[in-house]
C-alpha positions, -999 to +999 in steps of 0.1 A: -172-418-624-196-406-597-219-427-581-245-400-578-273-392-605-289-358-614-321-347-630-340-314-632-358-317-604-333-334-577-301-355-573-292-388-558-265-389-536-237-415-534-260-435-508-289-434-535-312-414-514-329-387-537-321-352-528-347-322-541-331-292-557-339-260-543-357-246-573-381-277-569-383-270-533-396-236-541-424-249-568-435-275-541-436-247-515-418-267-490-408-239-467-445-223-467-457-258-460-437-261-429-446-225-420-482-235-421-478-265-404-461-246-372-487-218-376-510-242-369-497-267-343-499-296-361-483-330-359-498-355-383-498-344-415-514-365-447-498-356-479-522-362-510-501-366-540-514-371-574-504-399-600-479-374-616-457-370-587-457-404-569-423-405-581-414-376-559-435-386-532-407-397-506-385-369-516-415-342-507-419-359-472-383-361-468-378-322-477-406-316-454-391-334-428-359-316-431-372-283-437-392-288-401-356-289-383-341-258-401-370-234-407-366-207-380-395-184-370-399-157-397-397-128-371-368-137-356-332-148-362-320-152-328-305-188-318-329-190-291-358-189-312-342-213-338-344-238-310-381-235-300-388-233-337-367-268-338-382-283-307-420-272-318-419-290-351-399-324-333-426-350-337-442-342-370-454-370-389-460-372-426-482-397-444-483-399-481-518-405-497-519-420-531-548-436-549-575-420-534-610-422-529-626-396-553-597-390-578-568-365-569-586-336-575-608-339-545-595-336-510-593-373-494-606-366-456-619-401-453-583-418-460-565-387-440-587-394-411-580-431-413-546-423-406-557-400-379-539-368-397-549-336-384-544-318-421-540-325-455-516-309-479-531-314-511-507-312-543-517-309-581-549-298-599-580-293-578-611-277-580-625-254-552-637-278-527-655-275-494-638-292-467-660-306-438-634-313-411-597-309-416-575-278-423-562-279-458-533-262-476-532-264-514-501-267-532-510-258-568-498-270-602-475-241-617-473-238-653-451-215-671-463-191-699-448-158-718-454-131-693-443-103-718-469-118-745-497-120-723-491-083-713-487-070-747-518-092-759-541-073-731-526-038-737-534-042-774-572-038-759-567-009-740-580+017-768-608-004-776-618-006-740-615+031-735-637+041-762-664+012-753-655+022-716-658-013-705-639-038-685-626-070-692-626-101-667-589-119-670-598-158-662-573-182-655-566-219-650-551-224-612-520-232-626-514-200-638-522-184-606-485-178-596-478-155-625-509-131-621-492-105-596-464-104-623-490-098-650-506-074-630-477-052-620-465-049-655-500-036-668-496-008-640-523+016-640-537+006-668-576+004-662-601-020-682-587-049-665-602-069-636-582-103-624-602-132-613-590-135-575-583-172-561-579-177-525-572-212-525-538-215-505-555-227-476-585-237-462-599-241-427-625-266-417-661-259-408-650-268-371-625-239-372-650-218-386-674-222-361-700-242-385-701-271-363-700-307-375-728-329-393 
């Protein structure tokens, strides 16, 4: 029998080390996070992980470490640029934060600053916070739903909207944000629907935006 074990999100190799599956890495935006870290020139990264992801915290950190050594510049595939990208990510340190001060939905800047972190990668559910000092990347929860059913339900109002000459604002929980473009594109040129826009993928600190510190 094999000494490795498998789950829907990752595998343990023969040495017992948990390896994240590619699909799970996409859900947790591993490559996007590494590119964000590189783009901002960051070296000390706090990972704020909610209770439900604590079991994967070490795997997330490991996946980010490995990806930071293999991600090449998106604009080129040349070996020289790959080496520069690799060198640019050397020395990046990841710190896992759990049991945060104000709950997992809040960005815990205080703990991050105690770790002398330069930024926070926040995983899971959140509201729209105002971050004072540190840049933050949000990796939102991702839930699935029947896109075809949603589209057909919205289209069932098409005639009524036309007759009443009104519009419907489509609001949604953040965990469905990754599906909104698919829903919107399937509606095509159908008028009458306005989708709420959420710009929460990352947030710059007030200092970066020129707002100063308190």
